[in-house]
N, C-alpha and C positions, 0 to 999 in steps of 0.2 A: 514671778507671784504674781499672779490674775487678781487684779483689783476688783472690790465689791462695787456693786451700785445697788443698794437695797431697795426694793421694789415700795417701800413703804413711804419713801422721802420724793419730795420735788426739788428740781436741779434748775440753776439759773446758767446761762452761758459761762459767766463770772467764776463758776464753781462753786458756789455756796449751794449747800442744801437747806431745805426745811422740812421738819417734822410737825404736824399740826395734832394736837389732842385738844378738842374742846375749842376755846380761845386762847389759847397758848400753844405759841410758834418756840420750837429749838430748832437755831442756825447753827449751821457747823460748815466745816471746808471739806470737800470731798476726797477720797481718798486719791483720785487722778493728782487735784491740785497739788497735795501735800508729795506725792512722789516727785512731780515736775519742780516744787521748790526746792528739794531739799534739806539740808540740816536747819530747823527753824530754830532762830535765836532770840526773837523779840514777837509780842504780841501787843497791839493797841485797841482796846475795848473799852467801850461805852461804860458809864457808871450806872447802878441800880438807880431808876427814876428817870433817866434822860428817853428822850423820843427818836424814834428812828424813823425815815420813809422810805417807802418800797421805792427802790432803785437808786437808792441813795447811798453813799457811804457811811460806815458807822464804825471804821477803825480799820487797821491793816496790820499785814503779820510780814515778818521780816525773816527772809532765811540769810545763807551765806551768799545765795545768789543774786536775789534780786528783794524788792519791798513791794508789796501788792496790796489794794485797797481791798476790801470787802465789801459788799455790797447788799443790801438787806432786801430779802423777796418780800418782806410785808411791810406794813405802819402798825406802829403801837408804840408801848412802853416797856423798856427793857426793866424786867423783874429780878432777873438774876445774871451774873458773869461767872464765867468759869473761872474763879479765884487761882484752883490748884494748876491751869494752865497760863494763869500770868506769872506765877512763880517758878514754872519748868515749862517754857512753852514746847520744848523738844519731846514732849509725852502725846502731841498732837497726833505724831504720826502712829502712835502705838493703837490707838481706839479711835478713830476719827468721828464713826457712827454712837459709837458709845459713850466713854467717859470724855470725850474729845471734845462736845458740843462749844461752842463759842459762847453764845447768850441766850437767856430764853425771856421771848416778849409776848406780852398781852396786847392782843391785837385789839386794835382801833374800832374796827369794824369785821367780825366772825364770819360776816357773810361773805367778803370779798372773796372773788376767786383768786388763785394764785396767778395772775397772769403774767404771761412772758416766763412758766415756769416749764420744765421738762418732765417727763416720764422718765425712769430709770431707764427705760431701753433708748428713748429718744438720745438721752445724754449720753450714754454707752456708744452709741453710733456716731455721735458729733465728738467726741473726745476721742474715740479709737479711728476716726474717720473713713467710716463706712456710709 
């Protein structure tokens, strides 16, 4: 199965993606990372109201193979976390760019660029070794 890299997202080397809609950033984990991890068994995500800082960890994802930290591409306040995934983390693999988002963050500074993020094409080239 060919992996998807939606063009409307920005990606990090650590495999998180971000979708910006005004001052709200939706953060998730790329399909590539999910495929590499294998069966996901546990997610640790911040509570609503917690602050996240660009480049710092905001939780982790645990699979049968490994535990990986999650890094925030933005700074702001968590306004929502995906409670459905907390109950059934294996669903992350079913729709990583849709229903499989992790957290939604209200940006501290909506004018900040997404520093150190990659376009879909750059990310695809990086993970596919081109």
